[in-house]
N, C-alpha and C positions, 0 to 999 in steps of 0.2 A: 394709225392714230389720226385724229382730226386736228391736231395742233392745239387743242384746248388744254389749259393747265390741269394737271391731275391732283386732286385733293386726296389725302389719306382717308380711309374709311371712317376713322374717328372724327376727323374734321367735318366730313360730309354729314355724319350722323348728328353732330351738334348743330350744324347749319339747318338741317332738315327740321329741327324743332320749330324754326321760324317760318318755314315755307307753308305751314298750315294756317298761319295768320294772314289775314287780308287787311289791306289798307292801313298798314303801320308804317311809321317813318323810321328808317334804319340808317345809321352812319357806318360806313365801311372805311376803315383806315388801313390801307394796304399799299406798300410801295411798288410791288410788282404789278405793273399796269395790266398785264394779261389776266392775272388772278382777280384783280379788282374789277375788271370788265366782266369776267365770268360770273363773279358774285353779283354784281349789279344787275346784269341781264336776267339771271335766274330769279333773283328776288323781285325784280320789277315784273317779270312774267307772272308771278304769283299775286300781283296787284299791290305791291308795296312801293312806297316812295323811298328812293335810295340816294344819299349823298355820299360822295367819295372824296377822301383826302389821301394824299400819297406820302405824307410824313406825319410824325407825331406832334410837330410843333404847334399846330392850330387846333388839335382835337378838343382840348378843354374849352377854348373860346367858342368853337363851333357848337359844342354841347350846351353851352350857356345860352347861345342865341336861338337855338332851334329845339323844339320839344320832341326829342327822339324817344322811340319806344324801346330800342335796343341798339347796341353798337357791336360791330364785328371788327376785331383788331388783329393785326399781325404783331408778333412779339418783336421781331427784328426790323425796326423802322429807322430810317435816317432821321437825324435831328434828335427828338426825344424817342426813347424806346417805347414799345407797346405798353410795357408795365408803367413807365413814367406817364404816358398819355392817359392810361386808365386811372392813375392816381389823380391827374388833373381833372378828368371827367367826374370821378367819384367825389372830388372836393365840392363840386357844385350840384351834383345829382347822385347822391350815395346809393340810391336804390335802382339805378339804371342797369338793366340786365346786359351782360356782355358774353361774347363768344370769341375764343381765340381761333384765328384762321391760319 
């Protein structure tokens, strides 16, 4: 193994929906820094702009400040959970697509 984090097949399939898109802005909210880096590198290699947060506390504020095309969230985040962070984001951008990672 290369030491890269392993994603489940279901997670990888959901993320693959976005890899066909080019030049989109994506917010990744993931506390595991290896997984966050893996997602960021892969999405950037496809031509996307990616911002990463490592806890759920600032996700809503960040989504208000930046015009994201989608968000990738971990459910188990420190601070505010992924579900709480999604609620914060959806309060300001109800139509923003998301993927659980």
